[in-house]
C-alpha angles and dihedrals in degrees: 000000000000103000094167104070098149128031119184132176113237112240095223120062121205125220086258094063141273117335118224120203132197115199118180136015139197113249137086121000088247092059091050090050091062107080123187105221101178141359141170140172116252141172124230129226092274097042098266114149124229144153117239128188149125130270127186132206098230093178127098095240132064118256115229088200133013132171143184121214125205127191114200116212136193125227092277092052096254117144114250102176141328132231138184145186129205142189136197127224101011106182122225110275093012124128127223128203107218133192120196112191124214103237098201129095093225101071091148088071093060109108101167142340144218121225133192141157111274131202114334133173 
């Protein structure tokens, strides 16, 4: 299954490197109805690393469950960790501000990330 239909380079680079974004995937109609509109890497008050952004249910039906998946990569492109965020009962046309936390203790090794809609129904 080709889950990476579109790859686009983010226009803004963070101090940690270039951010890669995946927006769109082939799969169920529900997955395709969840569109990631924006995303960026950020650090929390205590130095924890996470990706924040906004996703929108572009479908005409509510989603009882929707998720966003993030793969954190080092400077050579190797996967370090993965993270996700999810929401229940996302109405049609409604936006959602997500936050996917990097679960590792070595956040300084994260150079970029890939993001895509996860399971939705």
